[in-house]
NUTI-592974 format. One record per residue (C-alpha): residue in one letter; x, y, z. Coordinates in nm, 4 decimals, always signed. Layout:
<pts>
+------+----------+----------+----------+
! resn !     east !    north !       up !
+------+----------+----------+----------+
!    A !        X !        Y !        Z !
...
+------+----------+----------+----------+
</pts>
This chain:
<pts>
+------+----------+----------+----------+
! resn !     east !    north !       up !
+------+----------+----------+----------+
!    X !  +2.4443 !  -2.2009 !  -1.2771 !
!    X !  +2.1261 !  -2.0666 !  -1.4331 !
!    X !  +2.0782 !  -2.0734 !  -1.8083 !
!    X !  +2.0287 !  -1.7358 !  -1.9805 !
!    X !  +1.6749 !  -1.6885 !  -2.1105 !
!    X !  +1.6332 !  -1.6924 !  -2.4868 !
!    X !  +1.5215 !  -1.3281 !  -2.4822 !
!    X !  +1.8323 !  -1.2190 !  -2.2924 !
!    X !  +2.0458 !  -1.4353 !  -2.5215 !
!    X !  +1.9193 !  -1.2372 !  -2.8218 !
!    X !  +1.9520 !  -0.9085 !  -2.6327 !
!    X !  +2.3130 !  -1.0019 !  -2.5473 !
!    X !  +2.3821 !  -1.0472 !  -2.9192 !
!    X !  +2.2194 !  -0.7099 !  -2.9956 !
!    X !  +2.4323 !  -0.5535 !  -2.7233 !
!    X !  +2.7488 !  -0.6974 !  -2.8776 !
!    X !  +2.6424 !  -0.5566 !  -3.2151 !
!    X !  +2.5989 !  -0.2112 !  -3.0561 !
!    X !  +2.9770 !  -0.2064 !  -3.0156 !
!    X !  +3.0015 !  -0.1338 !  -3.3911 !
!    X !  +2.7882 !  +0.1807 !  -3.3565 !
!    X !  +2.9576 !  +0.5044 !  -3.4576 !
!    X !  +2.7321 !  +0.7445 !  -3.2655 !
!    X !  +2.9123 !  +0.9493 !  -3.0013 !
!    X !  +2.6128 !  +0.9731 !  -2.7669 !
!    X !  +2.4325 !  +0.6400 !  -2.7812 !
!    X !  +2.5331 !  +0.3071 !  -2.9259 !
!    X !  +2.2406 !  +0.0992 !  -3.0474 !
!    X !  +2.2392 !  -0.2546 !  -3.1773 !
!    X !  +1.9567 !  -0.4803 !  -3.2800 !
!    X !  +1.8741 !  -0.8128 !  -3.4345 !
!    X !  +1.5654 !  -0.9463 !  -3.6050 !
!    X !  +1.4781 !  -1.3057 !  -3.5182 !
!    X !  +1.2179 !  -1.5414 !  -3.6636 !
!    X !  +1.1663 !  -1.9012 !  -3.5557 !
!    X !  +1.4889 !  -1.8894 !  -3.3495 !
!    X !  +1.6919 !  -1.7849 !  -3.6528 !
!    X !  +1.8686 !  -1.4500 !  -3.6755 !
!    X !  +1.7390 !  -1.2872 !  -3.9927 !
!    X !  +1.9367 !  -0.9632 !  -3.9773 !
!    X !  +2.1472 !  -0.7366 !  -3.7587 !
!    X !  +2.1980 !  -0.3617 !  -3.7452 !
!    X !  +2.3790 !  -0.0900 !  -3.5543 !
!    X !  +2.3588 !  +0.2891 !  -3.5661 !
!    X !  +2.6002 !  +0.4656 !  -3.7971 !
!    X !  +2.6345 !  +0.7000 !  -4.0926 !
!    X !  +2.5287 !  +0.5737 !  -4.4351 !
!    X !  +2.7918 !  +0.3747 !  -4.6225 !
!    X !  +3.0630 !  +0.5999 !  -4.7599 !
!    X !  +2.9815 !  +0.8986 !  -4.5367 !
!    X !  +3.1943 !  +1.0051 !  -4.2428 !
!    X !  +3.0752 !  +0.8969 !  -3.9003 !
!    X !  +3.0454 !  +1.1365 !  -3.6082 !
!    X !  +3.3239 !  +0.9522 !  -3.4255 !
!    X !  +3.5474 !  +1.0246 !  -3.7271 !
!    X !  +3.4352 !  +1.3891 !  -3.7475 !
!    X !  +3.4908 !  +1.4346 !  -3.3748 !
!    X !  +3.1479 !  +1.5848 !  -3.3061 !
!    X !  +2.7795 !  +1.4990 !  -3.3083 !
!    X !  +2.6059 !  +1.6804 !  -3.5938 !
!    X !  +2.2667 !  +1.6659 !  -3.4189 !
!    X !  +2.4113 !  +1.8290 !  -3.1054 !
!    X !  +2.5913 !  +2.0878 !  -3.3172 !
!    X !  +2.2807 !  +2.2014 !  -3.5049 !
!    X !  +2.0154 !  +2.1317 !  -3.2369 !
!    X !  +2.1925 !  +2.1626 !  -2.9002 !
!    X !  +1.8721 !  +2.2029 !  -2.6965 !
!    X !  +1.6620 !  +1.9370 !  -2.8692 !
!    X !  +1.6638 !  +1.5920 !  -2.7114 !
!    X !  +1.3762 !  +1.4277 !  -2.8985 !
!    X !  +1.3931 !  +1.6123 !  -3.2281 !
!    X !  +1.6463 !  +1.7242 !  -3.4854 !
!    X !  +1.6751 !  +1.3722 !  -3.6248 !
!    X !  +1.7263 !  +1.5109 !  -3.9751 !
!    X !  +2.0609 !  +1.6522 !  -3.8581 !
!    X !  +2.1692 !  +1.3150 !  -3.7181 !
!    X !  +2.4168 !  +1.1371 !  -3.9453 !
!    X !  +2.3203 !  +0.7914 !  -3.8226 !
!    X !  +2.0921 !  +0.5401 !  -3.9815 !
!    X !  +1.9279 !  +0.3813 !  -3.6784 !
!    X !  +2.0094 !  +0.0238 !  -3.5794 !
!    X !  +1.6516 !  -0.0854 !  -3.6447 !
!    X !  +1.6562 !  +0.0719 !  -3.9907 !
!    X !  +1.9854 !  -0.0937 !  -4.0823 !
!    X !  +1.8543 !  -0.4335 !  -3.9712 !
!    X !  +1.5313 !  -0.3914 !  -4.1695 !
!    X !  +1.7180 !  -0.2736 !  -4.4804 !
!    X !  +1.9212 !  -0.5952 !  -4.4716 !
!    X !  +1.6221 !  -0.8293 !  -4.4406 !
!    X !  +1.3448 !  -0.9280 !  -4.6779 !
!    X !  +0.9898 !  -0.8459 !  -4.5738 !
!    X !  +0.8763 !  -1.2089 !  -4.6053 !
!    X !  +1.1386 !  -1.3024 !  -4.3442 !
!    X !  +1.0341 !  -1.0189 !  -4.1122 !
!    X !  +0.6619 !  -1.1038 !  -4.1039 !
!    X !  +0.5788 !  -1.2315 !  -3.7520 !
!    X !  +0.9403 !  -1.1883 !  -3.6386 !
!    X !  +1.0790 !  -1.0184 !  -3.3270 !
!    X !  +1.3240 !  -0.7292 !  -3.3050 !
!    X !  +1.5672 !  -0.7108 !  -3.0094 !
!    X !  +1.7076 !  -0.3640 !  -2.9312 !
!    X !  +1.9778 !  -0.2458 !  -2.6923 !
!    X !  +2.0943 !  +0.1118 !  -2.6356 !
!    X !  +2.4134 !  +0.1973 !  -2.4475 !
!    X !  +2.4839 !  +0.5579 !  -2.3426 !
!    X !  +2.8276 !  +0.7192 !  -2.3819 !
!    X !  +2.8947 !  +0.6508 !  -2.0107 !
!    X !  +2.8391 !  +0.2749 !  -2.0590 !
!    X !  +2.4977 !  +0.2565 !  -1.8902 !
!    X !  +2.1857 !  +0.1234 !  -2.0568 !
!    X !  +1.9608 !  +0.3787 !  -2.2224 !
!    X !  +1.6654 !  +0.4079 !  -1.9850 !
!    X !  +1.3300 !  +0.4405 !  -2.1567 !
!    X !  +1.4760 !  +0.3384 !  -2.4921 !
!    X !  +1.2189 !  +0.2984 !  -2.7649 !
!    X !  +1.2276 !  +0.3164 !  -3.1436 !
!    X !  +1.1692 !  +0.6674 !  -3.2807 !
!    X !  +0.8519 !  +0.7442 !  -3.4771 !
!    X !  +1.0169 !  +0.6777 !  -3.8143 !
!    X !  +1.1501 !  +0.3416 !  -3.6938 !
!    X !  +0.8091 !  +0.2542 !  -3.5488 !
!    X !  +0.6463 !  +0.3202 !  -3.8842 !
!    X !  +0.9057 !  +0.1038 !  -4.0580 !
!    X !  +0.8647 !  -0.1743 !  -3.7989 !
!    X !  +0.4872 !  -0.1686 !  -3.8466 !
!    X !  +0.5205 !  -0.1903 !  -4.2262 !
!    X !  +0.7873 !  -0.4608 !  -4.2096 !
!    X !  +0.5516 !  -0.7056 !  -4.0392 !
!    X !  +0.7610 !  -0.7410 !  -3.7227 !
!    X !  +0.5334 !  -0.8648 !  -3.4444 !
!    X !  +0.7222 !  -0.7899 !  -3.1196 !
!    X !  +0.9996 !  -0.5580 !  -3.0028 !
!    X !  +1.2128 !  -0.6401 !  -2.6982 !
!    X !  +1.4036 !  -0.3488 !  -2.5451 !
!    X !  +1.6731 !  -0.4036 !  -2.2826 !
!    X !  +1.6364 !  -0.2163 !  -1.9508 !
!    X !  +1.9363 !  -0.3742 !  -1.7785 !
!    X !  +2.1352 !  -0.6966 !  -1.8101 !
!    X !  +1.8400 !  -0.9186 !  -1.7148 !
!    X !  +1.5273 !  -0.7035 !  -1.7571 !
!    X !  +1.3545 !  -0.5862 !  -2.0722 !
!    X !  +1.0295 !  -0.4439 !  -2.2032 !
!    X !  +0.8270 !  -0.6293 !  -2.4626 !
!    X !  +0.6122 !  -0.4289 !  -2.7021 !
!    X !  +0.3424 !  -0.5856 !  -2.9152 !
!    X !  +0.3660 !  -0.3881 !  -3.2413 !
!    X !  -0.0142 !  -0.3929 !  -3.2630 !
!    X !  -0.0088 !  -0.1502 !  -2.9657 !
!    X !  +0.1690 !  +0.1042 !  -3.1870 !
!    X !  -0.0929 !  +0.0517 !  -3.4557 !
!    X !  -0.3878 !  +0.0826 !  -3.2176 !
!    X !  -0.2445 !  +0.3703 !  -3.0071 !
!    X !  -0.0893 !  +0.6189 !  -3.2477 !
!    X !  +0.1330 !  +0.8508 !  -3.0385 !
!    X !  +0.1178 !  +1.1170 !  -3.3090 !
!    X !  -0.2609 !  +1.1342 !  -3.2869 !
!    X !  -0.2671 !  +1.0943 !  -2.9081 !
!    X !  -0.0521 !  +1.4064 !  -2.8661 !
!    X !  +0.2183 !  +1.2178 !  -2.6730 !
!    X !  +0.5107 !  +1.3237 !  -2.8939 !
!    X !  +0.7299 !  +1.6211 !  -2.8036 !
!    X !  +0.8823 !  +1.8335 !  -3.0799 !
+------+----------+----------+----------+
</pts>
């Protein structure tokens, strides 16, 4: 029996955390790890005290922006998993850490092409996180060096759709 890689071990934990997500379309979970210690966890859901989409019975983003797939985030009730994890951690603990992110679609499949949104990228850059690991399937993942986001600004490169 083959031992699970450390990266997939952390992605498995992030995937388990995604089960707490309250988004009707995509369930995201993440953890921040530094020196093999979990610093923080987060999942997508409405701010504390506000109703979640699963409780309302509809997705507010879909309701107000039905044709927008990569925009309309202001209408989304959820605080993203990455944001929730960063809110719960101190910056000194996040410097040179890694963030592990898993997205699961409403049909139970992995979110293909998952990547933090522009706001999350900006927060990740400012937090001092060094690497982001994003699950593709149960054993494969993409690794992003956060310096790539600093050096290749998608907003300035014209690679963002609105």
